[in-house]
Structure formats: C-alpha cells, structure tokens
C-alpha positions, 0 to 999 in steps of 0.5 A: 297469365297473360291478361289476354289469354282466351279460354272457354267459358265453363259449363255454368257460364255457358248455360247462363250466357246463352239464356241471357241471349234469349233474354236481351235487356232483362236484368234476371241474371243480376245477383247479389244483396247486401250486409246490414251493419253498424258504424263503417269507416268508408276509407278502410273498407275501400282499401281492404276492398281493393285487396279482395279485387286484386286477389279473386279472379271473378273480378277480372272476368271479362266475356268477349263474343267475336268471330271466334265465338264466345270466350273469356279472359282474366283482366288485371285492369279491375276497378275497385271503385265503391260509390257511396249512397247516403240516404241519412238525410231522407225521411225514411232512409231504409225505405229510400235505400230499398227503393234504390237498390230495387231499381239497381238490381232491375237495371240490366247490367252490361257483360261484354268485355267489362267488369261484372261485379259492382260494390256500393256502400249505403249510408242510412245513419252515422251507425247504420250501413249497408255493404252492397254487391251486385254481379252479373251471374256470369261471375258469381252465384248465390254461394259466391255472393255468400263468400264475397260477404265473408271476404269483405267482412273478414278483410275490413276487420283486417282478419282477412288473408291475401286470398292466395288459395282463392283458386284460378278461374282458368282452372275451372273452365279447363276442368269443365272442357276435360269433363265434356270429353270424358266417359263420365260425360257420356255416362251422365248423358245416358242417366238423364236420358233414362230419367226423362224417358217419359216426359211429365205434363206441364203443371201451371198455366200463365193465367195473367200473362195478358196483364203484361205487354212484354212477356220477357219483362214480366215481374215476379214477386217474393212472399216470405214466411219466417220460421223460428229456429225452434220450429225448424228444429221440430221439422228436423225431428220430423224428417229424421223419424222418416229417415230423410232430411228437411229438404226431402221433407219440403220437396216431398210436401210440394210433390204431394200438393201439386200431385193432388191439386193438379192430378199428376203422378209424375212432376218435374222440379228444378233443383239447383246444385252448387257444383262446387267439387273441392275446398278451393272452389268452395272458397271462390267468388265464381259461378258454378251453379247448375239446375238438375230437372228432377222428376219425382214419381207420385203415387197418391195411394202410397204414404207420405213416408214412402214418397220422401224415402223415394225422393231421397233415393232419386236425389242420391242418384241424381247427385252422382250425375249432377255435373251435367248441364240442363241445357245439354239435357234439353238438346238431347231430348230435342226440346223445342227452342231455347225457352222451352221449360222442363219444369214450372216449380223450383225448389232451393234449399240453401244452408250457408252457415259458417258462424255469426257475422260481426263487423268490428264485433258487432253483429251484422246480417247478410241479405240476398236481394231478388231482382223481381224478374224470375222467369220460372213460374214458382220457386220455393226457397228455404234459406238457412243463414245460421241465425235465429230465423229461417226464411220460406221464400216463394218467388212467383211470376205475376203471369202465373200467381197474384200476390194473394194467391201466393200468400194462399199457396204458402198457407196451403203449403204450410198446412200440408207440411204441418200435417206430414210431421204428424207420424200418424198421418205419414202412414196413410195414403196421400189422398187422405192428407188434409189442407190440399184443397180444403179449408185452411187449418184454424191455427194457421188461418188465424195467424197473420200472413207473414208472421214469424212461426215459432216452435209453439205454433207448431206444437199447437199445430201438431195438437190440431192434427 
C-alpha cells in the first residue's frame, strides 16, 4: 500500500478520537505498561524491536485531520528508537522508576500525523530491567499491549517470527465500513434501542468535585486487592454451582451491592468487549475494544442465583450485538452532549493467559499501568494474567470516592462476594444478604487491607457465613 493511501478510522478508533476531542490535553487515552525482567542486552533488544516495528501496522498508523475530515494512513517511516532510562544509581531505583513512569503516563501524547507507540528500557540494576510500552489508545488497546509484550519477549529470545500473519490495519477499517452499511448494523441498532427503552437513573454523585479546579483533569486512583489462585479457584467452583462463570458472579455482586445501597431496580454497567473476531485480529497490536452499556434488572425480592443466571442470559444476548459502538447508541437515544454518561460503573474481566513469560529462561512479569485520569466514576477490574495471583482493582475518580472510601467499598464488595458463595444464602432474597450496608465481617475486617487473600481465608469466611 502507498504510504499516503488514506482510509477511514475504524469504529473503535473513531469513538476514541471523538472523545479525545472532548478532553484536549488529557492523558486518559495513554495505555500500556511494562515487563519486569532480569538481565537484558540492550542492543539485542533494540535490534529485535526494530523487526516488530517493521512488521506491525500499528507502529505505522498516522491520524490526520484536514478539510476532508479525520482519516488515517499507514506510514513506512517508523521510529524504532528505544531510549534507556538508568535509575540504578539512585537511592531507591524502583521508586524513582515508578515516579518517572507515572509522569510519563500522565503526559498527554501527540496523536496527529505522528507515531502513536513508544518503547523504553528502564534499568534498575545490572540484573533488573523493565521493558516499557506506552501508546495512544488510537493504536493499541489492553489486548494489543498484551500482544506487544509477547512479541517483544519472543523476538528478544529469538523465537519470534516475522509477524507475517499480524494482519493489515486497512482490512480492519474496511470491514467496519462494510458493517456500518449492513443489515446487521441495523439489527444491532434495533436491539440496543430496545435494551435502553427505559433509561436507568444515574447512580453516583461527584461529592468531591469542588476539590478540583479543572473537572477534566480530575485525578483517579487505584486500590488493589490480590486474590491467590487458590481463592480464585473457590470462586470458580461457587460460580459453577450456580451454572454461570466468574464474571457473572462478580457482576451479580456489583449489581446486588449498588441496587440495595442506592435503592435501584435497574443499573447500567459499562462492559468492555475486545471485538477481535478472528485469530488474525487476536494476534494484532491494534485497537478493537468497545464498551457495551449493559442494563441489569435487579428485583431485590428474588435470590442471587436467579440474578446471576439472568445476567448470564443478558450478556449472551448482548454478545450478538456487541460490535455496535456506544457512541452510536448515545446518538440514537439522543443523549445530551458527547460527555453524557450512560453508566457510572464499569466492570472489566480480563483474562489473558498464554503460559509463563520468560526472558532468556528467567521468569518475567507483565504489568498494566494506570494513567490516573479515569473519567468513569468507578471501574472494577479483574485481572488474571495466568500467574499465581489475580488482582481485584478498583479504579475510582477522586471526585466520587476518596482513597479510604474506595478501600471500604472493596471490603464491602468482598464481604458480599463471600456471602454469595454460601449455597444457603444464594437462594434467599437479596435483601437478606449481609454486609451491604452493615458492619464488615470479622474475618475480613481483621485482614489488613491490601493483603493477599488465600483459599484458607475464604474457607474461614465460608465458615463464618
């Protein structure tokens, strides 16, 4: 393809582009993270990184906005530069590196007619390095970053191929244009208009917005609870006994908590969907992710078992129509203004396990990094990377939740989650479930917040309930 052959943005890109226009100078679309590894040969990494830059269209994506509107092309003029940041001589190398990383992710990226993916190496010691990748969301999503880490490590280990099957970005954008003109698009639109026929009330109030001068620059924070694999296995068993998956167990817990706390019978949740429809797309570094605004009906007189089964059915129905962009739903419903929110709580279950990550035979860890500018009041992430631990992450806007309130919320959600894994309680009305508004349970209250929750802790909790 000629380097200046212009074509439309994909549906996912257009959603991001339009929202970025409403938040100029805001780094909320900086995505990526790092791979924590041991000894690293810098020149070897740079050499192999150049092959990845050459082989993947994502590094060549260039967004332009002119008299013909917003479009893109794939450039062959791509930078394979890999700056090295050396913190090994500082008193606390990891703290210094993390401070630099936070500042990097909180710095808005240029995104018009320039490269959108940036790679760095961070040295903490002669036997401790980070491979850092940061991109504008217009070129990469969370799944794409996961693929990037696998590509970098495989090529560094010299087990990577030439990525010939990485897919062409032009084909992705063209497929989206075909979809927009199809009967399926019309059917999907009909589904979402019916799903949103009765619009739910808003849920959360920004009680602390006056603490921040610039609403668009309001920071967010992340509180993380670590669940050991043994504990997560018990949640899998509890979900299976109800005939659902772990995502439905968590979403049912969230729906129950917010329904009972705020007196709601219909709650809208933002549910990210990866929208990668074939093996080629699943191997690409680009951006496909969308968000489905899913309404959960909560009848507090019914039991938890029926709620999660209903959620599973709703999600199955939604899955058939997940490609329809949320921005198109908002316009069809006449939501006032681009910033009108369809949901206050987002739930993201991300499981990306493809075996252990090793650099030259030594174990390495992949870490997503947060830009601390989330504009959704609350996002609950379940991150399962296939390792020993699973993370429950609460990303919360500080206009809505203080740090202490987020910790308390995490504790209450865990208490409620523990209670619904008790078979006797799952068949009682939701109003009879404990730990929504009342005192926290003894076993979790006595557990220091932030500690790793093991299967033994869950066993004790089961006995308590």
